[in-house]
C-alpha positions in Angstrom: 54.6 90.9 63.5 54.1 88.9 66.7 57.1 87.0 67.8 58.2 84.6 70.6 61.9 85.0 71.4 64.2 82.4 72.9 67.4 84.2 74.0 70.4 84.2 76.3 73.7 86.0 76.8 74.8 89.3 75.1 73.8 87.9 71.7 70.3 87.4 73.0 70.2 91.0 74.0 71.5 92.1 70.6 68.8 90.1 68.9 66.1 91.5 71.1 67.3 95.0 70.6 67.2 94.5 66.8 63.7 93.1 66.9 62.5 96.0 69.0 64.2 98.5 66.8 62.5 97.0 63.7 59.1 97.2 65.3 58.4 93.5 66.0 55.8 92.7 68.6 57.7 90.7 71.2 54.9 88.7 72.9 57.1 86.8 75.3 60.7 86.0 76.0 62.1 82.6 77.0 65.5 82.5 78.6 67.6 80.6 81.3 68.3 81.2 84.9 72.0 82.0 85.4 74.1 79.0 86.5 75.8 79.9 89.8 78.7 77.6 88.8 79.4 79.7 85.7 81.2 83.0 85.4 78.2 85.1 84.2 80.1 88.0 82.7 77.3 88.8 80.2 74.1 90.7 80.2 70.8 89.4 81.5 68.0 88.7 79.0 65.7 88.2 81.9 66.3 91.7 83.2 66.1 93.2 79.7 62.6 91.7 79.3 61.5 92.8 82.8 62.6 96.4 82.3 60.2 96.5 79.3 57.4 94.7 81.1 57.5 91.8 78.7 56.4 88.3 79.9 59.6 86.3 80.6 59.9 82.6 81.4 62.8 80.4 82.4 61.5 76.8 82.0 63.8 73.8 82.7 62.0 71.7 80.1 60.9 74.0 77.2 59.6 71.1 75.1 57.2 69.8 77.8 53.5 69.8 76.8 52.6 72.6 79.1 55.0 75.0 77.5 54.1 73.9 74.0 50.5 74.8 74.8 51.6 78.1 76.4 53.4 79.1 73.2 50.4 78.1 71.1 48.3 80.4 73.2 50.5 83.4 72.2 49.7 82.5 68.6 53.1 83.9 67.3 53.6 84.8 63.6 57.3 84.0 63.9 59.9 82.6 66.4 63.5 83.7 66.9 66.3 82.0 68.9 69.4 84.0 69.9 71.9 81.8 71.7 69.2 79.9 73.6 71.0 76.8 75.0 68.4 74.1 74.5 67.1 72.4 71.4 63.6 73.4 70.6 61.3 70.6 69.5 59.6 70.4 66.1 56.2 70.7 67.8 57.1 74.3 68.8 58.9 75.1 65.6 55.8 74.3 63.6 53.6 76.8 65.5 54.4 80.1 63.8 53.1 80.7 60.3 56.2 82.5 59.1 58.7 80.0 60.5 61.3 79.7 63.3 64.8 81.2 62.9 68.0 80.8 64.8 71.1 83.0 64.9 74.3 80.9 65.0 77.8 82.2 65.8 79.6 80.8 62.7 79.5 80.8 58.9 77.3 77.7 58.5 77.7 74.9 57.5 81.1 75.3 59.2 81.2 75.0 63.0 77.7 73.7 63.6 77.1 72.8 67.2 78.4 74.2 70.5 81.1 76.8 71.4 81.8 78.0 67.8 83.6 81.1 69.0 86.1 79.0 71.0 86.6 76.4 68.4 87.4 78.8 65.5 90.2 80.3 67.7 91.5 76.9 68.7 91.7 75.9 65.1 93.5 79.0 64.0 90.8 80.3 61.7 91.2 83.7 60.1 87.5 84.4 59.6 84.1 83.5 61.1 80.8 85.2 61.2 77.1 84.9 62.1 74.3 83.1 60.3 70.5 83.4 60.5 68.9 80.2 59.4 65.6 78.3 59.6 65.4 76.0 62.6 64.7 72.3 62.1 65.0 69.3 64.4 68.7 68.9 63.5 71.0 71.4 65.2 72.1 74.3 63.0 71.1 72.5 59.8 68.2 74.5 58.4 68.2 76.6 55.3 70.4 79.8 55.5 68.6 83.2 55.3 71.7 85.4 55.6 75.3 85.7 56.8 77.8 88.3 57.9 81.5 87.6 57.9 83.9 88.7 60.6 87.7 88.8 60.4 89.7 87.2 63.3 92.7 89.1 64.4 95.8 87.4 65.7 95.3 89.1 69.1 91.6 88.2 69.4 90.4 86.3 72.4 87.0 84.5 72.7 85.6 87.6 74.5 86.8 90.1 71.9 85.7 87.9 69.0 82.3 87.4 70.7 81.9 91.2 70.9 82.6 91.5 67.1 80.0 88.8 66.4 77.4 90.7 68.4 78.0 93.8 66.3 77.8 91.6 63.1 74.6 90.1 64.3 73.0 93.5 64.8 74.0 94.5 61.3 72.8 91.3 59.8 69.4 91.5 61.6 69.0 95.1 60.6 69.4 94.0 57.0 67.1 91.0 57.2 64.3 91.8 59.6 62.6 94.4 57.4 62.5 91.9 54.5 61.3 89.1 56.8 58.5 91.3 58.0 57.4 91.8 54.3 57.5 88.0 53.8 60.5 88.2 51.6 62.6 85.4 53.1 65.6 84.3 51.1 66.8 80.7 51.8 69.5 78.4 50.5 70.1 74.8 51.6 73.2 73.9 53.5 75.5 71.2 52.3 76.4 69.6 55.6 79.0 67.4 54.0 81.1 70.5 53.3 80.8 71.8 56.9 81.8 70.7 60.3 80.2 70.0 63.7 81.8 70.5 67.2 80.6 69.6 70.6 80.7 71.5 73.9 83.9 72.0 75.9 84.7 71.4 79.5 87.3 73.1 81.7 89.5 70.0 81.6 89.7 70.4 77.8 92.0 73.3 78.5 95.0 71.1 79.5 98.0 72.2 77.4 100.0 69.6 75.4 103.5 71.1 75.2 104.5 68.7 72.4 102.3 70.7 70.0 103.6 73.7 68.1 103.6 77.1 69.9 101.1 78.5 67.5 98.5 75.8 68.4 99.1 76.3 72.1 98.7 80.1 71.7 95.4 79.5 70.0 94.1 77.4 72.8 95.2 79.9 75.4 93.4 82.8 73.7 90.4 80.7 73.0 89.7 79.9 76.7 91.2 82.9 78.6 89.1 85.3 80.7 86.2 85.1 81.1 86.5 81.3 80.3 88.2 78.8 82.6 91.6 79.2 81.1 94.3 76.9 79.6 96.4 75.1 82.2 99.5 73.1 82.9 100.9 71.2 85.8 104.4 72.2 87.1 106.6 69.5 88.7 105.0 70.3 92.1 101.6 69.4 90.6 100.2 72.9 91.6 97.8 73.7 88.8 98.9 76.7 86.7 96.5 78.6 84.6 98.0 80.5 81.7 95.8 83.6 81.0 98.1 85.3 78.5 101.1 84.3 76.4 102.5 84.8 73.0 104.3 82.5 70.6 108.1 83.0 70.3 109.4 82.1 66.9 112.9 80.8 66.2 113.3 79.7 69.8 115.8 77.0 70.8 114.6 73.5 70.6 114.4 71.4 73.8 112.2 69.2 75.9 108.6 70.3 75.5 107.4 72.0 78.7 110.9 72.9 79.9 111.4 76.4 81.2 114.0 78.9 79.9 114.4 82.1 81.9 116.2 84.8 80.0 116.5 88.3 81.5 112.9 89.5 81.8 111.3 86.7 79.8 110.1 83.2 80.7 109.8 80.8 77.7 108.2 77.4 77.7 109.6 75.1 75.0 107.1 73.4 72.8 107.1 70.9 69.9 108.0 73.8 67.7 109.3 77.1 68.9 108.3 78.4 72.4 105.6 80.2 74.4 106.4 83.4 76.3 104.4 83.6 79.5 102.8 87.0 80.3 100.1 86.3 82.8 99.7 83.2 85.0 97.7 82.1 88.0 98.9 79.7 90.7 97.0 78.9 93.9 94.4 81.6 93.0 97.2 84.2 92.8 97.8 86.1 89.6 101.4 86.7 88.5 102.0 89.1 85.6 105.2 90.2 83.9 108.3 88.3 83.0 110.3 89.3 86.1 107.6 88.2 88.6 106.9 85.0 86.6 110.6 84.3 86.5 110.8 84.7 90.3 108.0 82.1 90.7 109.9 79.5 88.7 113.2 80.3 90.5 111.7 80.3 94.0 109.8 77.1 93.4 112.7 75.5 91.6 110.2 74.5 88.8 112.0 73.7 85.6 109.3 72.0 83.5 105.5 72.1 82.9 103.6 69.0 82.0 
């Protein structure tokens, strides 16, 4: 079954590996050039394709007429998209006889849109998953073909959860691809009114609001920690502090949100409810780990509050 694949990131590689393992004829791969402004901690779809002598393209405007015609020339039976970052126009989606399918990193119709891995953690969800669905002009809104659920652990970060989702995607595709090849494609409509849609996130969205409960602040920290830009606060000296790792402290003394409490080998930041214990921070591009060293930073700089 001849396929055109739009792919990026580790999820893109997982999807390509699944297609190759199930004997799909990958006619061409479309991906993105890495953004030098981004922390590219993930694998390269471009290199994956090159190592297998597959045609690989990185167009800026995939929906331009020249690329539409190029895809028509390949005459694909089916199209797959695995974490490709651009919307694919209906003119392209209509080309393959068997349809066009996208793999999304949530249990649709929940968390349609951008950054679902980060958003489920920010919102304190206990489960998420991956969904293979038909692509239509509206993002993440086509009929569902199959889903695989993933449990979210209290200690999960965006990176560890993403790894779980890649494994779930492999398992889901291994189940579905043989049936799709036979033309047995299950589908059920989404009720979008029962779901949710989230937009992209920017580094400045990581600013911590200390008036919120410690549990919510913890969820933000783990949702945007390494390899993402990190949650941050501003000490009284306005020297930006990134908080890479912390944990909520229950039954902590109440006080002014953002105020610092140093006790023995622990540094606590008071919040709207309970407190956050700091474990790993960065100030002026210097990482400071452990309660003793973090406590020394606050003592030496005479910082008593974060804002």
